[in-house]
C-alpha positions in Angstrom: -2.0 7.9 -6.1 1.3 6.0 -6.5 3.5 8.0 -9.0 5.5 6.1 -11.6 8.6 5.7 -9.6 12.3 7.1 -10.3 15.1 4.9 -10.9 17.4 6.2 -7.8 18.6 5.0 -4.6 17.7 6.6 -1.3 19.0 6.1 2.2 17.1 3.5 4.6 15.9 4.5 7.9 13.0 2.7 10.1 10.1 4.7 11.5 7.0 3.8 13.8 3.5 3.1 12.7 0.2 5.4 13.4 -0.4 2.4 15.4 2.6 2.7 17.8 2.1 6.6 17.8 -1.6 6.4 19.1 -0.5 3.9 21.9 2.2 6.2 22.8 -0.6 8.8 23.1 -2.4 6.5 25.1 0.2 5.8 27.4 0.9 9.4 28.1 -2.8 10.3 28.6 -3.3 7.7 31.0 -0.2 8.5 33.2 -1.3 12.0 33.0 -4.8 11.3 34.2 -3.5 9.1 37.1 -0.6 10.9 38.5 -1.0 14.4 36.8 2.6 14.0 35.1 2.6 14.9 31.8 5.7 13.4 30.4 7.8 14.8 27.2 8.3 11.2 26.1 6.9 7.7 27.1 7.9 4.2 26.2 6.0 2.0 24.1 6.3 -2.1 23.7 5.8 -3.0 20.2 4.2 -6.3 19.3 7.2 -8.6 19.4 8.4 -7.1 22.8 10.9 -4.5 21.6 10.4 -1.0 23.5 10.7 2.3 21.8 10.6 5.9 23.2 8.2 8.6 21.3 8.1 12.4 22.0 4.7 13.7 23.5 4.1 17.3 21.8 0.9 18.3 23.5 -1.4 18.0 26.2 -5.1 19.4 26.3 -7.6 18.6 29.3 -10.9 17.7 27.8 -14.1 16.9 29.6 -13.6 13.4 31.5 -10.1 13.0 30.0 -7.1 14.3 28.2 -5.7 14.8 24.7 -2.3 13.9 24.0 -0.7 14.5 20.6 2.8 13.1 19.0 4.3 13.4 15.6 4.8 10.4 13.4 8.2 9.5 12.0 8.1 7.3 9.3 11.9 7.0 8.6 12.4 6.7 4.9 9.6 4.9 3.9 7.4 7.0 1.4 4.7 7.2 3.9 1.8 9.9 3.3 1.5 9.9 7.2 5.3 11.1 7.8 5.1 14.0 9.7 1.3 14.1 10.7 0.4 14.8 14.2 -1.6 11.8 15.6 -3.7 12.1 18.9 -5.8 10.6 21.2 -8.7 11.8 23.3 -8.8 9.5 26.3 -11.6 9.5 28.9 -12.7 7.5 31.9 -15.5 5.5 32.2 -17.4 3.5 34.4 -17.9 0.6 32.0 -14.8 -2.0 31.9 -13.0 -2.0 29.0 -11.7 -0.4 26.1 -14.0 1.2 23.1 -12.6 2.7 20.3 -13.9 6.0 18.2 -12.7 7.9 15.5 -11.8 11.5 16.1 -11.3 13.9 13.4 -8.9 13.0 10.7 -9.5 9.1 11.2 -11.9 7.6 8.7 -15.0 5.0 9.1 -15.6 1.8 7.2 -18.3 1.9 4.6 -17.6 -1.2 2.7 -17.5 -5.0 3.5 -14.0 -6.6 2.6 -11.9 -5.3 5.2 -10.8 -6.4 8.4 -13.3 -4.2 10.3 -17.4 -4.3 10.4 -19.2 -1.4 8.4 -19.6 1.6 10.8 -16.3 0.5 12.8 -13.8 3.3 13.0 -10.8 2.4 10.7 -8.3 1.4 13.8 -7.1 -1.8 12.8 -6.8 -4.6 14.7 -2.9 -4.9 15.8 -3.1 -0.9 17.0 -6.1 -2.0 19.1 -4.4 -4.8 20.7 -1.6 -2.7 21.4 -3.6 0.3 23.1 -5.9 -1.9 24.9 -2.8 -4.1 26.4 -1.0 -0.9 27.4 -4.2 0.5 28.9 -5.1 -2.5 30.9 -1.7 -2.7 32.1 -2.3 0.6 33.6 -5.8 -0.3 35.4 -3.6 -3.1 37.3 -0.9 -0.4 38.0 -3.3 2.1 39.3 -5.8 -0.6 40.8 -8.5 1.4 38.5 -11.6 -0.4 38.0 -13.4 1.5 35.4 -12.6 1.5 31.5 -11.5 3.8 28.6 -13.1 5.4 25.7 -10.5 6.0 23.0 -11.0 8.4 20.1 -8.0 8.5 17.8 -7.4 11.5 15.4 -5.1 12.6 13.2 -4.9 16.3 12.5 -5.6 17.2 8.5 -6.1 13.4 8.2 -9.0 14.1 6.0 -6.8 15.7 3.2 -3.8 13.1 3.9 -6.4 10.3 3.1 -6.8 12.1 -0.3 -3.2 10.4 -0.9 -4.1 7.1 0.1 -6.3 4.3 -1.1 -8.6 4.9 1.8 -11.3 6.5 -0.5 -11.5 3.8 -3.0 -11.3 1.3 -0.3 -14.7 3.1 1.3 -12.6 4.3 4.2 -14.3 7.8 4.3 -13.4 10.9 6.8 -9.9 10.3 6.9 -7.1 7.8 7.4 -6.5 4.3 8.8 -4.6 3.5 11.9 -2.2 0.9 10.6 0.6 -1.3 12.0 1.4 -4.9 12.2 4.8 -4.6 13.9 4.5 -1.3 15.1 7.7 -0.4 12.7 7.7 1.2 9.6 10.6 -0.7 7.6 11.9 1.7 4.6 10.5 0.8 1.4 9.3 -2.3 2.6 6.1 -0.1 2.4 3.9 -2.4 4.5 1.1 0.0 5.0 1.2 0.3 1.2 1.1 -3.5 0.4 -1.5 -3.8 2.9 -3.8 -1.4 1.1 -3.1 -3.4 -2.2 -4.4 -6.5 -0.3 -7.6 -4.5 1.2 -8.2 -3.1 -2.6 -8.4 -6.6 -3.8 -10.4 -8.0 -0.9 -12.8 -4.9 -1.3 -13.5 -5.3 -4.9 -14.1 -8.9 -4.7 -16.6 -8.4 -1.7 -18.6 -6.0 -3.6 -18.7 -8.0 -6.6 -15.9 -6.5 -9.1 -15.0 -9.1 -11.5 -12.5 -7.3 -13.5 -9.5 -5.8 -11.7 -6.8 -3.6 -13.2 -3.6 -3.6 -11.3 -1.4 -0.6 -12.3 2.0 0.7 -11.5 1.2 4.6 -10.9 -1.2 7.4 -12.5 -0.5 7.1 -16.1 -1.1 3.3 -16.5 -4.1 3.5 -14.2 -5.8 6.5 -16.4 -5.0 4.5 -19.7 -6.4 1.1 -18.4 -9.4 2.9 -16.9 -10.3 4.6 -19.6 -10.0 1.9 -21.9 -12.2 -0.3 -20.2 -14.5 2.2 -18.7 -13.9 0.6 -15.2 -15.1 1.9 -12.0 -12.4 3.3 -9.4 -13.0 0.1 -7.1 -11.7 -2.1 -9.9 -8.4 -0.2 -9.9 -5.6 -1.5 -7.8 -2.9 0.7 -7.4 0.3 -1.6 -6.9 2.8 0.8 -7.5 6.2 -1.3 -8.0 4.6 -4.2 -5.8 3.3 -6.5 -8.5 4.2 -9.5 -6.4 1.7 -8.2 -3.7 -1.0 -8.3 -6.1 0.3 -11.6 -7.6 0.7 -13.5 -4.4 -2.5 -12.1 -2.7 -4.8 -13.3 -5.7 -3.6 -16.3 -5.8 -4.2 -16.8 -1.9 -7.7 -15.4 -2.2 -8.7 -17.4 -5.3 -7.6 -20.4 -4.6 -9.9 -23.6 -4.5 -14.0 -23.1 -5.3 -13.7 -19.2 -3.8 -13.5 -17.9 -7.4 -14.6 -14.1 -7.8 -12.2 -12.3 -10.1 -12.8 -13.5 -13.7 -10.0 -11.1 -15.4 -6.8 -9.5 -14.4 -5.1 -6.4 -16.1 -1.9 -5.5 -15.6 -0.6 -2.2 -16.9 2.7 -0.3 -16.5 5.2 1.6 -17.8 7.3 -0.3 -20.4 10.4 -0.5 -18.2 8.4 -1.8 -15.2 6.7 -4.6 -17.1 10.2 -5.4 -19.0 11.5 -6.2 -15.1 8.4 -8.1 -14.5 9.3 -9.9 -17.8 12.6 -11.0 -16.2 10.7 -12.4 -13.3 10.9 -9.8 -10.6 8.1 -9.1 -8.2 9.5 -5.8 -7.1 9.5 -3.2 -9.8 11.6 -0.6 -7.8 15.3 0.4 -8.6 16.4 -0.7 -5.3 15.5 -4.1 -5.8 15.7 -4.5 -9.6 17.2 -3.1 -12.7 16.0 -2.8 -16.3 18.0 -5.3 -18.2 19.1 -3.7 -21.4 20.9 -6.9 -22.8 17.6 -9.2 -22.2 15.9 -6.5 -24.3 18.3 -6.9 -27.0 18.3 -10.6 -26.9 14.3 -10.3 -27.4 15.1 -8.0 -30.0 17.2 -10.4 -31.8 14.7 -12.9 -31.9 12.4 -10.3 -33.6 15.3 -10.1 -36.3 17.0 -7.2 -34.8 20.6 -6.3 -36.6 23.7 -6.9 -34.3 24.1 -3.2 -34.8 20.7 -2.5 -33.2 21.4 -5.0 -30.6 24.5 -3.2 -29.7 22.9 0.2 -29.6 20.1 -1.5 -27.3 22.8 -2.7 -24.9 24.1 0.8 -24.6 20.7 2.9 -24.3 20.6 5.1 -21.5 16.9 4.0 -20.5 14.5 1.3 -21.6 12.1 3.8 -23.6 15.6 4.4 -25.7 16.2 0.7 -26.4 12.4 0.3 -27.4 12.8 3.3 -29.7 15.7 1.6 -31.5 13.8 -1.7 -32.0 10.7 0.2 -33.7 11.6 -1.3 -36.9 11.3 -4.8 -36.3 8.4 -7.1 -37.9 6.7 -7.3 -34.6 6.7 -4.9 -31.8 9.2 -5.8 -29.0 6.9 -4.3 -26.5 4.2 -7.2 -27.2 7.0 -9.7 -26.5 8.0 -8.1 -23.4 4.6 -8.1 -22.2 3.9 -11.7 -23.1 7.1 -12.5 -20.9 5.5 -10.8 -18.4 2.4 -12.6 -18.5 3.9 -15.9 -18.6 5.8 -15.1 -15.3 2.5 -13.6 -13.7 0.2 -16.7 -14.8 2.7 -18.9 -12.7 0.8 -17.3 -9.7 -2.6 -16.3 -11.3 -5.3 -19.3 -11.3 -6.1 -20.6 -14.9 -9.8 -19.5 -14.4 -8.7 -16.1 -14.6 -8.0 -14.2 -17.9 -5.0 -12.7 -17.7 -3.6 -9.7 -19.9 -0.4 -7.4 -19.5 -0.4 -3.8 -20.9 2.7 -1.7 -21.5 2.8 2.1 -22.1 5.1 4.9 -22.8 5.7 8.1 -20.9 3.1 9.8 -22.4 0.6 7.3 -21.3 -0.1 5.5 -24.7 -0.2 1.7 -25.1 2.7 0.4 -27.1 2.5 -3.4 -26.1 0.1 -5.9 -25.1 -0.3 -9.6 -24.3 -3.1 -11.8 -23.3 -4.3 -15.3 -23.0 -5.3 -15.1 -26.6 -1.9 -14.8 -27.9 -3.1 -13.5 -31.1 -4.6 -10.5 -29.3 -1.6 -8.2 -29.3 -1.1 -4.4 -30.5 
């Protein structure tokens, strides 16, 4: 589950997706089967044509084929699979073509709304194409007229999957093999954003009408308890509120409306960033604007002294505490400004509300389409 992120910077280093890792394992396996050479590294061509080299850490002979492994390097992206061992069991088959299977640690799709059919191994379309393209190229190189059965797995994948949204998405038994470009961009969190989109799609496909998008554990627990929401209704957006707003606008356009209500809930500091029209709430992309908070407090009657203290506060929580004696809660006004910005993306047919919590997980502010409905 996504934690409420800290306000700190980090170095940026790109990595490679699980789909790229699985493709490298396929390349190593097919080369070993046809040449008996077990290379310590292999070259993989990414979807946009770039070539990358990946290490192969193990070869194991199996019936009708071979098992190869590599270790995923996600760079500086906060990826749950960083350092995980991805493996492929490649078997030769007289049947032409490439067929995919879930080995230990890779999940199976059990709910509608994903890119894959129910019952399919959770190996997404782009990784499938990458592996298929590389394998079919080798059939020409080695004049091979048969096909391949590809079983993709991740060591300890069942446990790692519990740190992802897979169980909530109905992907059971392990991880998904992901990737659209083959590269993990540091803190772009492409896989996480894809999971946000999938969470919305799965909820809609399964008849959920009230979604709650939250910035972390505390906000999720608060809003789930308040409404007694089922897990499928909870969208762990982390800092990526833009991923939620843009995807809902996309899928709920026209007559294809499924969602009836959206609750956005987050820490007060995060919601204050949304109120300042930021789509990425992480400190690498946006900062808490204490001056803006002071201006909002002034509109509620804060004295010059209180405004000055708020501008010099260390955190948004401290600034909020300085404004506790105002006639109206500052957090409500912040939530209202956040709601007004979010409404620019969310269709009018969907009821919208924004909640803010403090560090203890208590609600401190609320705004909804009914502007009288506040804390």
